[in-house]
KOLSE-869197 format. One line per 4 residues: number of its first residue (from 1); their letters; for each residue x, y, z of N, C-alpha, C. Coordinates in nm, 2 decimals, padded with zeros to 4 digits. Example, Ala and Ser with C-alpha at 12.3 -4.5 7.8 and 13.67 -1.06 7.14 Angstrom:
// residues 2
1	AS	01.32 -00.57 00.78 01.23 -00.45 00.78 01.32 -00.33 00.78  01.28 -00.22 00.71 01.37 -00.11 00.71 01.29 00.00 00.79 $
//
This chain:
// residues 216
1	MTPC	03.57 08.79 03.81 03.65 08.72 03.71 03.79 08.70 03.77  03.85 08.58 03.75 03.99 08.55 03.80 04.09 08.62 03.72  04.18 08.70 03.79 04.27 08.78 03.70 04.39 08.69 03.64  04.44 08.75 03.54 04.56 08.68 03.47 04.68 08.75 03.52 $
5	SVHR	04.77 08.67 03.59 04.90 08.72 03.63 05.01 08.71 03.52  05.08 08.82 03.49 05.17 08.82 03.39 05.31 08.85 03.44  05.41 08.77 03.42 05.55 08.80 03.45 05.65 08.75 03.36  05.77 08.80 03.37 05.88 08.75 03.27 05.91 08.60 03.30 $
9	LAER	05.91 08.52 03.21 05.96 08.39 03.21 06.10 08.37 03.18  06.15 08.46 03.09 06.29 08.46 03.04 06.31 08.60 02.98  06.43 08.62 02.93 06.46 08.75 02.88 06.37 08.80 02.76  06.32 08.70 02.68 06.23 08.73 02.57 06.11 08.64 02.58 $
13	ALLC	06.05 08.63 02.69 05.93 08.55 02.72 05.85 08.59 02.83  05.71 08.59 02.81 05.62 08.63 02.92 05.53 08.51 02.94  05.49 08.50 03.08 05.40 08.39 03.11 05.27 08.46 03.17  05.15 08.43 03.11 05.03 08.47 03.16 04.96 08.34 03.23 $
17	SVPP	04.93 08.35 03.35 04.88 08.23 03.42 04.76 08.27 03.51  04.67 08.18 03.53 04.56 08.19 03.62 04.57 08.07 03.72  04.51 08.09 03.84 04.52 07.99 03.94 04.43 07.87 03.91  04.46 07.75 03.96 04.37 07.63 03.93 04.24 07.66 04.01 $
21	PASL	04.14 07.57 03.97 04.15 07.45 03.90 04.16 07.46 03.75  04.21 07.36 03.67 04.20 07.36 03.53 04.06 07.32 03.49  04.02 07.38 03.38 03.89 07.36 03.33 03.88 07.37 03.18  03.79 07.32 03.11 03.78 07.34 02.96 03.75 07.49 02.93 $
25	DVQR	03.67 07.55 03.02 03.63 07.69 03.00 03.76 07.78 02.99  03.85 07.76 03.09 03.97 07.83 03.10 04.06 07.80 02.98  04.07 07.67 02.94 04.15 07.64 02.83 04.10 07.70 02.70  03.97 07.71 02.69 03.91 07.78 02.56 03.96 07.92 02.56 $
29	RIWA	03.97 07.99 02.67 04.01 08.13 02.67 04.16 08.13 02.65  04.24 08.04 02.70 04.38 08.03 02.67 04.41 08.02 02.52  04.33 07.92 02.45 04.34 07.90 02.31 04.31 08.03 02.23  04.21 08.10 02.28 04.18 08.23 02.21 04.28 08.34 02.22 $
33	MAQR	04.35 08.34 02.34 04.45 08.43 02.36 04.58 08.39 02.27  04.61 08.27 02.26 04.72 08.22 02.18 04.70 08.26 02.03  04.58 08.24 01.99 04.54 08.28 01.85 04.57 08.43 01.83  04.53 08.51 01.92 04.54 08.66 01.91 04.68 08.70 01.93 $
37	AAEW	04.76 08.64 02.03 04.89 08.68 02.05 04.98 08.65 01.94  04.95 08.54 01.86 05.04 08.50 01.75 05.05 08.61 01.64  04.96 08.71 01.64 04.94 08.81 01.54 05.01 08.94 01.60  05.05 08.96 01.72 05.10 09.08 01.78 05.24 09.10 01.73 $
41	RGVV	05.28 09.22 01.72 05.41 09.27 01.67 05.52 09.21 01.76  05.61 09.15 01.69 05.74 09.09 01.76 05.72 08.95 01.83  05.59 08.90 01.82 05.58 08.77 01.88 05.63 08.66 01.80  05.71 08.57 01.85 05.77 08.46 01.77 05.69 08.33 01.79 $
45	DAVP	05.63 08.31 01.91 05.55 08.20 01.94 05.46 08.22 02.06  05.34 08.16 02.05 05.24 08.16 02.17 05.21 08.01 02.20  05.24 07.97 02.32 05.24 07.82 02.36 05.14 07.81 02.47  05.03 07.74 02.44 04.92 07.72 02.55 04.98 07.62 02.65 $
49	GMNN	04.95 07.63 02.77 04.98 07.54 02.88 04.86 07.52 02.97  04.87 07.44 03.08 04.75 07.42 03.17 04.73 07.55 03.24  04.63 07.62 03.22 04.59 07.75 03.29 04.70 07.86 03.26  04.77 07.84 03.15 04.87 07.95 03.12 04.90 07.96 02.98 $
53	LTVV	04.96 08.07 02.94 05.01 08.10 02.80 05.15 08.16 02.81  05.24 08.10 02.73 05.38 08.15 02.72 05.38 08.23 02.59  05.43 08.35 02.59 05.45 08.43 02.47 05.61 08.46 02.46  05.66 08.40 02.35 05.80 08.43 02.32 05.81 08.54 02.21 $
57	FGPD	05.89 08.63 02.24 05.90 08.74 02.15 06.04 08.77 02.11  06.06 08.85 01.99 06.18 08.89 01.94 06.23 09.02 01.99  06.35 09.06 01.94 06.41 09.19 01.99 06.33 09.32 01.95  06.24 09.30 01.85 06.17 09.42 01.80 06.03 09.44 01.88 $
61	ADPE	06.00 09.35 01.98 05.88 09.36 02.05 05.89 09.45 02.16  05.78 09.49 02.21 05.77 09.59 02.33 05.70 09.50 02.44  05.79 09.46 02.54 05.74 09.37 02.64 05.63 09.43 02.72  05.63 09.56 02.75 05.53 09.62 02.83 05.40 09.63 02.75 $
65	ALER	05.40 09.65 02.62 05.28 09.64 02.54 05.22 09.50 02.53  05.31 09.41 02.52 05.26 09.27 02.52 05.20 09.23 02.65  05.26 09.28 02.76 05.19 09.25 02.90 05.05 09.31 02.90  05.04 09.43 02.85 04.91 09.49 02.85 04.81 09.42 02.77 $
69	NLKL	04.85 09.38 02.65 04.77 09.31 02.55 04.73 09.17 02.61  04.82 09.10 02.69 04.78 08.98 02.75 04.67 09.00 02.85  04.68 09.10 02.93 04.58 09.13 03.04 04.45 09.17 02.97  04.45 09.24 02.87 04.33 09.28 02.80 04.26 09.17 02.74 $
73	AWAS	04.34 09.08 02.67 04.29 08.97 02.60 04.23 08.87 02.70  04.28 08.85 02.81 04.22 08.76 02.92 04.09 08.83 02.97  04.09 08.96 02.99 03.98 09.03 03.05 03.86 09.03 02.95  03.89 09.02 02.82 03.78 09.02 02.72 03.69 08.91 02.73 $
77	GEAR	03.74 08.80 02.79 03.65 08.68 02.81 03.64 08.59 02.67  03.71 08.64 02.57 03.70 08.57 02.44 03.74 08.42 02.46  03.67 08.33 02.40 03.70 08.19 02.41 03.70 08.12 02.27  03.77 08.02 02.25 03.77 07.94 02.12 03.72 07.81 02.15 $
81	AATG	03.62 07.76 02.08 03.56 07.63 02.10 03.66 07.52 02.06  03.64 07.40 02.13 03.72 07.29 02.09 03.67 07.23 01.96  03.71 07.29 01.85 03.67 07.25 01.72 03.77 07.17 01.64  03.86 07.10 01.71 03.96 07.02 01.64 03.91 06.89 01.58 $
85	KLVE	03.99 06.81 01.54 03.96 06.68 01.48 03.93 06.58 01.59  03.86 06.47 01.54 03.83 06.36 01.64 03.94 06.25 01.61  04.01 06.21 01.71 04.12 06.11 01.70 04.07 05.99 01.78  04.06 05.87 01.72 04.03 05.75 01.79 04.16 05.67 01.81 $
89	IPVR	04.17 05.62 01.94 04.29 05.56 01.97 04.26 05.41 02.02  04.30 05.31 01.93 04.27 05.17 01.97 04.37 05.13 02.09  04.31 05.06 02.19 04.39 05.03 02.31 04.37 04.88 02.35  04.47 04.81 02.38 04.47 04.69 02.44 04.49 04.70 02.59 $
93	YGGE	04.39 04.67 02.66 04.39 04.70 02.81 04.44 04.57 02.89  04.51 04.60 03.00 04.55 04.49 03.09 04.66 04.41 03.04  04.68 04.30 03.12 04.79 04.20 03.08 04.93 04.27 03.08  05.01 04.23 02.98 05.14 04.30 02.97 05.13 04.45 02.91 $
97	YGPD	05.02 04.47 02.86 05.00 04.61 02.80 04.95 04.71 02.91  04.89 04.65 03.02 04.84 04.74 03.12 04.86 04.68 03.26  05.00 04.68 03.30 05.03 04.61 03.43 04.97 04.67 03.55  04.92 04.80 03.55 04.86 04.85 03.66 04.71 04.86 03.67 $
101	LAEV	04.64 04.79 03.56 04.50 04.80 03.55 04.43 04.75 03.68  04.49 04.63 03.73 04.43 04.58 03.85 04.44 04.67 03.97  04.55 04.74 03.97 04.58 04.84 04.09 04.48 04.95 04.08  04.46 05.00 03.96 04.35 05.11 03.95 04.22 05.06 03.99 $
105	AAHT	04.18 04.94 03.95 04.05 04.88 03.99 04.04 04.86 04.14  04.15 04.82 04.20 04.15 04.80 04.35 04.14 04.94 04.42  04.20 05.04 04.37 04.20 05.17 04.43 04.06 05.24 04.42  04.00 05.22 04.30 03.87 05.29 04.28 03.75 05.21 04.32 $
109	GLSV	03.78 05.08 04.36 03.66 04.99 04.40 03.58 04.94 04.29  03.64 04.96 04.17 03.56 04.91 04.05 03.62 04.77 04.00  03.54 04.70 03.92 03.60 04.58 03.85 03.69 04.63 03.74  03.78 04.54 03.69 03.86 04.57 03.58 03.78 04.61 03.45 $
113	QEVV	03.67 04.53 03.43 03.59 04.56 03.33 03.51 04.69 03.33  03.48 04.73 03.45 03.42 04.86 03.47 03.52 04.98 03.45  03.65 04.96 03.49 03.75 05.06 03.47 03.77 05.08 03.32  03.77 04.97 03.25 03.78 04.98 03.10 03.67 05.04 03.03 $
117	RRHS	03.56 05.01 03.08 03.43 05.06 03.02 03.42 05.22 03.04  03.45 05.26 03.16 03.44 05.40 03.19 03.56 05.48 03.12  03.68 05.42 03.12 03.78 05.49 03.05 03.76 05.50 02.89  03.70 05.39 02.83 03.68 05.40 02.69 03.55 05.47 02.65 $
121	EGEY	03.46 05.49 02.74 03.33 05.57 02.72 03.35 05.72 02.73  03.47 05.76 02.78 03.49 05.90 02.80 03.52 05.97 02.66  03.49 06.09 02.66 03.53 06.18 02.55 03.62 06.29 02.60  03.74 06.29 02.55 03.85 06.37 02.61 03.89 06.49 02.51 $
125	VVYF	03.92 06.60 02.57 03.97 06.71 02.50 04.12 06.74 02.53  04.19 06.77 02.42 04.34 06.80 02.43 04.35 06.94 02.49  04.39 06.95 02.61 04.41 07.09 02.66 04.53 07.16 02.61  04.64 07.08 02.61 04.77 07.13 02.55 04.87 07.01 02.54 $
129	LGFQ	04.99 07.04 02.47 05.09 06.94 02.46 05.21 06.98 02.54  05.28 06.88 02.60 05.39 06.90 02.68 05.46 06.78 02.73  05.55 06.79 02.82 05.63 06.68 02.88 05.72 06.61 02.78  05.65 06.56 02.67 05.73 06.50 02.56 05.66 06.56 02.43 $
133	PGFA	05.74 06.55 02.32 05.68 06.60 02.19 05.56 06.50 02.17  05.45 06.56 02.15 05.33 06.48 02.11 05.24 06.44 02.23  05.29 06.47 02.35 05.22 06.42 02.47 05.10 06.51 02.50  04.98 06.46 02.50 04.86 06.54 02.51 04.81 06.53 02.65 $
137	YLGG	04.78 06.65 02.72 04.72 06.66 02.85 04.57 06.67 02.81  04.50 06.56 02.86 04.36 06.55 02.83 04.27 06.59 02.94  04.16 06.65 02.92 04.06 06.68 03.01 03.94 06.59 02.98  03.86 06.55 03.09 03.74 06.48 03.06 03.73 06.34 03.12 $
141	MSPS	03.84 06.30 03.19 03.83 06.17 03.25 03.74 06.16 03.37  03.66 06.05 03.38 03.57 06.04 03.49 03.64 06.05 03.62  03.58 06.13 03.71 03.66 06.14 03.85 03.66 06.00 03.91  03.58 05.91 03.88 03.57 05.79 03.95 03.69 05.70 03.92 $
145	LATP	03.77 05.74 03.82 03.89 05.66 03.78 04.02 05.73 03.84  04.01 05.83 03.90 04.13 05.90 03.95 04.21 05.81 04.05  04.34 05.80 04.02 04.43 05.71 04.09 04.56 05.78 04.11  04.62 05.78 04.23 04.75 05.85 04.25 04.85 05.78 04.17 $
149	RRRE	04.96 05.86 04.13 05.07 05.80 04.06 05.14 05.70 04.15  05.22 05.62 04.09 05.30 05.52 04.16 05.40 05.58 04.26  05.41 05.52 04.37 05.52 05.56 04.47 05.65 05.55 04.41  05.69 05.45 04.33 05.81 05.44 04.27 05.80 05.45 04.11 $
153	PRLS	05.83 05.56 04.05 05.82 05.56 03.90 05.91 05.46 03.83  05.86 05.42 03.72 05.93 05.32 03.64 06.04 05.40 03.57  06.16 05.33 03.55 06.27 05.39 03.48 06.25 05.41 03.34  06.16 05.32 03.28 06.13 05.33 03.14 05.99 05.28 03.11 $
157	VPAG	05.90 05.37 03.07 05.77 05.34 03.03 05.76 05.32 02.88  05.71 05.21 02.82 05.71 05.19 02.67 05.63 05.30 02.60  05.68 05.33 02.48 05.61 05.42 02.40 05.46 05.36 02.37  05.36 05.44 02.37 05.23 05.39 02.34 05.15 05.35 02.47 $
161	SVGI	05.22 05.36 02.58 05.15 05.32 02.70 05.04 05.42 02.74  04.92 05.37 02.78 04.81 05.45 02.82 04.80 05.45 02.97  04.81 05.57 03.04 04.81 05.56 03.18 04.72 05.65 03.25  04.70 05.64 03.38 04.63 05.74 03.46 04.72 05.80 03.57 $
165	GGEQ	04.72 05.92 03.58 04.80 05.99 03.68 04.72 06.09 03.76  04.67 06.06 03.87 04.58 06.15 03.95 04.45 06.15 03.88  04.41 06.28 03.84 04.27 06.30 03.78 04.28 06.31 03.62  04.40 06.27 03.57 04.42 06.28 03.42 04.46 06.14 03.36 $
169	TGIY	04.44 06.13 03.24 04.48 06.00 03.16 04.56 06.06 03.04  04.65 05.98 02.99 04.73 06.03 02.88 04.81 05.91 02.82  04.89 05.94 02.71 04.96 05.84 02.64 05.11 05.88 02.62  05.19 05.79 02.65 05.34 05.83 02.63 05.37 05.81 02.48 $
173	PAAA	05.41 05.91 02.42 05.46 05.91 02.28 05.59 05.84 02.25  05.67 05.84 02.36 05.81 05.77 02.35 05.84 05.72 02.48  05.93 05.61 02.48 05.97 05.56 02.60 06.04 05.66 02.69  06.01 05.65 02.82 06.06 05.76 02.91 06.03 05.71 03.06 $
177	PGGW	06.10 05.76 03.16 06.06 05.73 03.28 05.93 05.79 03.32  05.85 05.73 03.40 05.72 05.79 03.44 05.65 05.71 03.56  05.56 05.78 03.62 05.50 05.72 03.74 05.36 05.70 03.72  05.30 05.72 03.61 05.15 05.70 03.59 05.12 05.55 03.60 $
181	QLIG	05.00 05.53 03.63 04.95 05.38 03.64 04.91 05.34 03.50  04.98 05.24 03.45 04.96 05.19 03.32 04.85 05.09 03.30  04.74 05.13 03.22 04.63 05.05 03.21 04.62 04.99 03.07  04.70 05.03 02.98 04.68 04.97 02.84 04.79 05.03 02.75 $
185	HTAS	04.78 04.99 02.62 04.88 05.03 02.52 04.81 05.05 02.39  04.87 05.14 02.31 04.82 05.16 02.17 04.93 05.15 02.07  04.91 05.11 01.95 05.01 05.11 01.85 05.01 05.24 01.77  04.92 05.33 01.80 04.91 05.46 01.73 05.05 05.53 01.75 $
189	ELFL	05.10 05.60 01.65 05.22 05.67 01.66 05.19 05.82 01.68  05.22 05.86 01.80 05.16 06.00 01.84 05.26 06.11 01.79  05.38 06.08 01.76 05.48 06.19 01.71 05.57 06.13 01.62  05.57 06.18 01.50 05.67 06.14 01.39 05.73 06.27 01.34 $
193	ADRD	05.86 06.28 01.35 05.93 06.40 01.31 05.91 06.44 01.17  05.90 06.34 01.08 05.89 06.37 00.94 05.75 06.37 00.90  05.65 06.37 00.99 05.51 06.38 00.95 05.46 06.53 00.95  05.37 06.57 00.88 05.32 06.70 00.87 05.17 06.71 00.91 $
197	PPSL	05.13 06.76 01.03 05.22 06.79 01.14 05.27 06.68 01.21  05.39 06.70 01.29 05.45 06.58 01.36 05.36 06.51 01.46  05.29 06.60 01.53 05.21 06.55 01.64 05.07 06.50 01.60  05.03 06.38 01.65 04.89 06.33 01.60 04.79 06.42 01.67 $
201	FAPG	04.81 06.48 01.78 04.72 06.57 01.86 04.76 06.72 01.84  04.65 06.80 01.86 04.66 06.94 01.86 04.56 06.99 01.97  04.60 07.10 02.04 04.50 07.16 02.14 04.36 07.18 02.07  04.26 07.13 02.14 04.12 07.14 02.09 04.07 07.01 02.03 $
205	DTVR	04.16 06.92 02.00 04.12 06.79 01.94 04.03 06.71 02.04  03.95 06.63 01.99 03.88 06.53 02.08 03.93 06.39 02.06  03.95 06.32 02.17 04.02 06.19 02.17 03.91 06.09 02.23  03.90 05.98 02.16 03.83 05.86 02.22 03.91 05.74 02.21 $
209	FVVE	03.91 05.66 02.32 03.98 05.53 02.33 03.88 05.42 02.29  03.94 05.33 02.20 03.86 05.23 02.14 03.92 05.09 02.20  03.84 05.01 02.25 03.89 04.88 02.31 03.91 04.79 02.20  04.04 04.75 02.19 04.08 04.64 02.10 04.06 04.50 02.17 $
213	EVLP	04.11 04.49 02.29 04.09 04.37 02.37 04.12 04.40 02.52  04.07 04.32 02.60 04.11 04.33 02.75 04.17 04.19 02.79  04.29 04.20 02.84 04.36 04.08 02.88 04.36 04.07 03.03  04.36 03.95 03.08 04.37 03.92 03.23 04.50 03.96 03.29 $
//
């Protein structure tokens, strides 16, 4: 069994991490640990990441006890199934919406239509949220679509852009600099501060991309 390494991340935070590769099995265990850690004395927040869990605690917590609990929770092998909601995301692929779609097709040796088919046929699981509020790191993309990030990142990627970065796909909730290959765009609003909950996604949710149209 791969051990969980625990160390101080800040004065009042601990990080429990396991080495790559990332997998759904590992994330299920991370989700279970987060659920348990949220109930421990003094814990303010438990935040799942990729192959890791950050535990933020208050002044009344015992850091050494929390470290022991984290190691025991990981060693228990307890896992939580991906039982979240299904979220369907309509996407316009190619054209002005996906300026890098042809680049992804050329890199993978697939036709544009085949890239769209494989991307939209996938069933993705939200591993965790990060980078931006509402940005979901998704597992489950076909390895045949893996494409390196752009050599020169864009200064501003439009909100709603659907991209591929290495072995992952994702959606930009807000405009920001970014180097992912942009293959499409969605009008879905991923994060609204006045919505309850603000994020459209949560860890454990299942995501499907629905083709609205494919532009040349």
